[in-house]
N, C-alpha and C positions, 0 to 999 in steps of 0.2 A: 504493500500500500504506500502511496505517496502522501507524506504528511502535509496537510494544508498549511498555508501561511497563517500565523497568528494575527488576529486583527490588530491594526495599529491604532494607537491612542490619538495621534495627530498626523497630519501630512502637511507639507508646505515648505517654507523657507528654511534657511540654515538654522535659525533659532529653534525651530521645532525638531529639526534633524538632530541637533546637539542635545536637545531635551530627551528625545527618544533613546539616544545612545547612552546618556547618563542613567536613564531608567534601566536600561539593559545591564549596565555595570553594577547598579545597586542590586538588581534582582539576582545577578550571578555571584554577588559577594565580592566583586573586585573593589567596590567602594564600601567600606564598613562603617557602622555607627561610630560617630566621633571623628571620622576622617575630615580633614580640612579640604575645602573645594577651592583650590588656588586657580584663578582664571588663567594665568600665563601657562601653568603646567597642563591644565586641561585643554587649552587651545592648541598647544603643541602636540599633545597626544591624539587629539581628534582631527587635527589638520584644518582648523578653522580659526577665524580671528577671535579676539576677546569679546567682541560685541554679541555674537550669538551665544557664547558661553555665559555671558552676564544675563542675557534674556532667559536662558535655560535655568540658571540658578534661581532667578526670580520666580519662574514657574514652579520649580521644585519647592521653593519657600511657600508659595501660594497653596501647593498641595499638602503642606505640613510635613514635608520630608527633610527640609533644611532649616537650620536655625542660625542666627547670627550671635556670636559670643563676643563681648567687648575685648578689644586688643587681640582677638584670635581670628575673626572673620567668619565666613560661612562654613558650616560644618554639617555633615549628615547627622540627623537627629538620633539620639539614643532613646530606646523605649525601656521603661522600667517594668517590673514584674506585673504590676496592676494593669498597665496598658496592654501588655501581651495577653493577659487573661481576658480583658474586655474586648480586644479585637477578635479573639477566637469565639467568645460568646456571641458577638454580633455576626460573625461568619456563620456560626451554626444556625442562628435565627434566619439569616437571609438566604443561605443556600438550602436550608431545610424547606423554607417557603418556596424557593424555586423548584425544588424537586416535587413538592406537592402540586404546584401549578402545572408543571410539565406532565405529570401523570394524566392530567385532564386535557392539556392543550397540545402536547407534542404530536407531530404527524408520525406515521409509520416510517417515513423516510428518515426523519430525525432520530427516531429510536434505533433504526438500523445503523445509522452513522455512529451513534454512541457505542453500540455493540462492537462495531469494527474498530473504533478508536481504542476501546479497552482491550480488545484482543491483540492489537498491535502493541499496546503498552506492555502486555504480558510477555510478548516476544522480545521486546527491547530490554526490559528489566530496569537497569539504572543508568545514570548519566544525564548529560545535558539534553539529549534527544528525548529521553523519557520525561524529564521535567517539562520540556516544551509540549509534548503530547498530552501530558496530564493537564496542563493549563488549557489546552484546546478542548479536552473532554469537559472540563468544568464550564468553559465559556459556551460550548455547544448546548449543554444542559440548561444554562441560564437563558440562552436565546430561545430554547424550546418552551420556556415558561411563558414567553410572550407578554412580558410586563416591563415597559420601558422605565418605570420609576424604580422598580427593583433592580434593573440593570444599572441605572445611574448610581444607586446606593452601593452596589457591589463594586463598581469601578473605583469609587472613592476609597472604599475599604481595602481593595486590592493594592492600591498605591501605598498605603501605609504599611501593609503586610510586607511589602518589598524590603523594608528596613531590616527585617529579620534575616534576610539573605536567602541562600539557595534552599530549595525544597528539601524535605526530609527523605525524598525518594532515593537519595544517594546510599541509603542503607538497604541492603538486599531484602532483609526480612520485612522492612516497612513497605518496600515496593511490592512484594508479593501480597502482603496484607491489604494494601490499597487496591490492587486489582480485584481481590476477592470482595472487598467492601463495595467497589463499583458494581460488581455483578449483582450483589444483593439490591443495590439501588435500581439497577436495570430490570431485575425480576419484578420489582414493585411497579416500575413505570410501565412495563409491558402488560402487567395485570390491571393497569389503570387504578391502582390502589394508592391514592394520595397520602393517606395517613402512614402507610408502610413506607412509602418513598421518603417522606419527611423524616421518619424515625431512622431509616437506614442512612440518610445523608447526615443527620445529626451525629450518629454513632461514628461515621467516617471522619467528620471534622474533629470530634472529641478525641479520637485515637491519634490524630495528627497533633492535636493540642498537647496531649500528654507527653509525646516525644519531644515537642518543641520546648515545653517547660523544663523537661529534664536536661536538654541541651543548654538552655538558658542558665540553669542553676550550675551546671558543670562549668560553663564559661566563667561565671562569677567566682566559683570556687577556685578555679585555676588562677584568676587574677589576684585573689586574696593570697594564694600560696606564693605567688611570685613577688 
């Protein structure tokens, strides 16, 4: 199967291109929470002038991903434990609702595409391609819910979730579990059982949350030890 391109957040001039590339670096973990965003360094790395970099940083600040620290400049935001918990709680609510709505509104073509995406994810396993495909799976399910206001809320949440860095699918056990959890969601969708689809999606998000919190605490423990 050829993996479809992930929908872009923006198209257009250099400022938007720089913005998208910085989002990719945040998502991939190349830019980490607390990292300074130096205009000259970023412009050289991305091969653009400082003006589109400045525009991109302003957009990231508007998204809530960047903060300005006195005498330090623009930096990627750090999330505390409470914020991580709140983000995943909202993700469970929004994606659970999307699954419930998709059980009613998804076409057979959309359900078939979700099955194909998950089967391909099972074949790929882990790595950047798997993470990309997993995002497409969740985006496709959200589109199948056919609720533009829900989609807008999820987009805002997903941007903040990027600060956490790469997906937990780099772990083989988690990747296998995620595929199995997707299948339970798909079974409920194909049965047109909205309640079961919502519960299965919430269980899926909560499983990811548990692993993320564990990684968050391990990181803080390592910093304390150092």
